[in-house]
C-alpha positions, -999 to +999 in steps of 0.1 A: +074+143+320+080+130+355+116+130+367+135+098+373+123+087+408+157+078+422+173+109+408+146+130+425+150+112+458+188+118+457+182+155+449+160+158+480+186+141+502+214+164+489+192+195+495+186+183+531+223+180+537+231+214+521+206+231+543+224+219+574+260+229+564+277+250+590+291+276+565+255+289+561+240+281+595+267+292+620+276+328+611+241+344+618+244+332+654+279+344+663+280+367+693+298+400+697+335+396+706+342+399+743+365+423+762+386+393+772+397+361+755+376+340+730+381+303+735+364+279+710+357+243+721+334+217+708+326+182+697+306+164+671+306+152+635+302+188+623+326+203+649+354+209+624+333+226+598+316+246+625+350+258+637+360+267+601+329+288+598+337+306+630+373+313+619+361+327+586+336+351+602+352+361+635+366+396+636+390+392+666+415+368+681+405+333+691+420+299+699+407+265+710+402+229+702+373+208+688+371+170+684+354+153+655+350+118+640+378+103+620+375+114+584+354+145+593+383+170+595+382+205+580+411+228+576+414+254+604+442+278+612+436+290+647+414+263+662+430+228+666+410+199+652+414+165+668+398+133+653+386+105+675+364+074+673+326+072+670+302+056+681+325+037+706+350+062+722+387+059+721+419+073+737+421+102+713+386+114+724+394+110+761+426+130+757+409+157+737+381+160+764+408+163+791+425+191+772+393+210+767+385+208+804+419+221+812+416+249+787+385+264+803+400+265+838+407+299+852+387+320+828+373+354+839+340+373+836+352+391+805+361+359+786+339+341+761+337+303+755+321+296+722+310+259+723+303+241+690+282+210+695+267+186+670+256+150+668+282+124+678+297+146+704+288+124+732+311+095+721+338+119+709+339+139+742+347+109+763+360+117+798+351+091+824+340+102+858+364+096+887+367+059+893+358+048+858+380+039+829+378+044+791+373+006+789+342+010+811+328+036+788+335+016+757+318-015+772+286+004+782+285+022+748+286-012+730+259-026+753+236+004+748+241+004+710+231-033+708+202-030+732+178-009+711+180+021+736+171+054+720+195+083+719+178+101+748+182+070+770+218+064+759+228+100+766+211+100+801+234+071+810+265+087+794+260+120+813+261+101+846+293+084+837+311+115+826+333+143+840+324+167+812+288+160+799+255+170+814+264+206+821+298+198+837+318+216+809+298+248+815+303+246+852+340+244+846+339+276+824+324+297+852+325+327+855+331+332+818+302+337+794+293+305+775+276+306+741+267+272+726+259+268+689+244+235+682+233+214+653+206+190+663+206+153+655+181+142+682+143+139+682+128+170+697+160+191+693+165+191+731+200+207+736+203+187+768+203+155+747+225+167+718+260+153+725+248+148+761+245+185+767+280+194+780+270+231+785+233+226+793+216+219+827+206+183+832+172+173+844+179+136+845+193+118+876+214+088+885+181+070+893+170+076+857+203+062+844+200+031+866+164+025+854+176+025+818+202-002+824+175-022+842+150-017+813+175-033+789+189-058+813+224-044+811+244-056+842+280-051+831+305-037+836+301-039+873+321-006+879+295+013+858+265-003+877+282+005+910+290+041+900+253+047+891+242+031+924+266+052+945+252+084+928+279+108+939+283+142+923+250+147+905+251+167+872+243+205+873+206+211+874+184+240+861+190+271+883+227+262+891+245+295+895+275+282+876+254+280+844+237+314+848+258+330+820+252+302+795+230+305+764+223+280+736+213+286+700+200+259+676+216+267+642+204+237+622+177+211+628+160+182+611+128+201+603+148+227+583+163+199+562+130+182+557+116+216+544+145+219+520+138+184+507+101+193+504+110+224+482+129+202+458+099+178+455+075+207+450+096+222+422+092+189+403+055+188+407+055+163+436+034+170+467+056+167+499+040+154+531+062+158+562+052+131+586+074+144+614+110+154+622+114+132+653+101+098+646+116+071+668+112+033+673+126+001+660+136+005+623+115-024+612+084-012+630+088+024+616+091+008+582+058-010+586+041+022+595+056+040+565+046+012+542+010+014+554+009+051+546+024+046+512-003+019+504-030+044+516-018+069+490-018+042+463-052+028+471-071+059+483-052+090+475-048+098+511-033+118+528-025+131+493-029+120+457+002+107+438+026+119+428+036+127+464+065+120+487+064+110+524+092+127+543+103+120+579+133+126+601+145+114+635+165+084+647+152+049+647+169+021+666+180-014+658+181-042+683+209-063+670+202-100+669+221-111+638+257-109+626+253-089+594+265-055+583+243-024+583+229+006+601+194+018+609+187+032+575+194+001+555+175-019+581+145+005+576+147+002+538+150-036+539+120-039+562+102-015+539+110-035+508+096-067+525+065-048+537+058-033+503+064-065+485+071-049+451+042-024+453+043-006+418+051+031+417+067+033+452+104+043+456+123+052+487+156+066+500+167+066+537+201+080+548+220+096+576+228+132+568+263+128+582+270+103+554+276+073+577+249+048+584+261+031+616+297+023+611+297+015+574+309+036+543+274+044+531+249+071+541+219+048+533+204+032+502+176+034+475+148+010+467+122+007+440+093-016+430+118-040+414+142-043+444+130-077+457+129-092+421+164-080+413+176-094+446+161-128+440+176-128+405+211-126+421+203-151+448+198-127+477+168-132+500+154-101+516+138-118+546+169-138+556+191-107+552+167-087+574+168-115+601+206-112+602+206-074+603+224-075+570+209-046+551+243-034+539+251-066+521+216-067+506+217-033+490+254-036+481+245-067+460+222-045+440+245-015+438+219+006+455+239+019+484+240+057+487+275+069+493+283+106+500+314+103+521+314+123+554+292+153+548+307+172+578+272+180+592+245+160+609+208+165+614+200+129+618+182+106+593+160+115+563+135+091+549+117+098+517+091+075+501+080+086+466+047+074+453+045+081+416+011+069+408+024+046+381+010+010+379 
């Protein structure tokens, strides 16, 4: 007997999250204690749980500070945990970044900085470059979030407006050894993009950042545009001697979580097909592609016969044109529902592994062949909700939101489309 499709989808999602939890992924990568001090700093949605894992497995003394999103706290004894705002930075994040930068001043060659970085760190570690204000950073973040810019583009701009990102934190640690442990939430797992790479050399330039604002027709605030035009104090580049004693280890990544989800499917007799761990693009367009592949399975048994599940990771984008509530995962699912139009035997789940889709209280949602019919029965129109970027309201009306609460890790989104073969 086949398992309940929605129960199986949720089990796959839970397995993906479990694979990325810091208590399992961090300890194998901890370095040997140094002769001198050990200072722990970091930022991201998983920063507190990463710090807790360090504390529980570190044999010597340590101290430090990490900053995480509100509601993502984990109890630590020796490492201070500060909570701040995401995705738009706030004063708490700026003050934490200032304190971290002060902490790493004056370290010696025998000292170790253990830097814990995960998704969300770019907004949480918000320290404006000289001449810019927190309000400038908030304004440009909001503009980028609405523009449809992808995470690589957003973080290129952020690096060139920051006093701590794009390798600047590592430069401030010199001559201490810097070991960065990172959990990836970005397509391609590039450590220079994760949280805007505060301890990683930056290959991008002020010219690249200016081109991104021009691409999305972002012309305000003027202070930001002027700062990028002036192009003073470029970020540290590959080969910078101040970063010679830095090393970075990827401790958890989207591919690993996709494989964990695939194992759950396989155990229930469902063939997993991993389409990719770094799919990008507008949520609606990515949904159209996924719907096309699902229909190919139904009609032709390709690329595999049912029952099978199409798995993908990465981060889609949403160009906000409406006034509704929702994040990129419910946007994807609502567009998928419209594209599938009640296709029998096709179910789906899409969710952010950090437990928060955009700024709402859900990780994502579930859909089935009856989703559109059930919505129509309660007077909710899928196409109009999609036009208003209102996926949260749509799935809430059906009680189909997936709510996990903050998971305290983050390897980006997981999308799973289960084709059962039923008609």
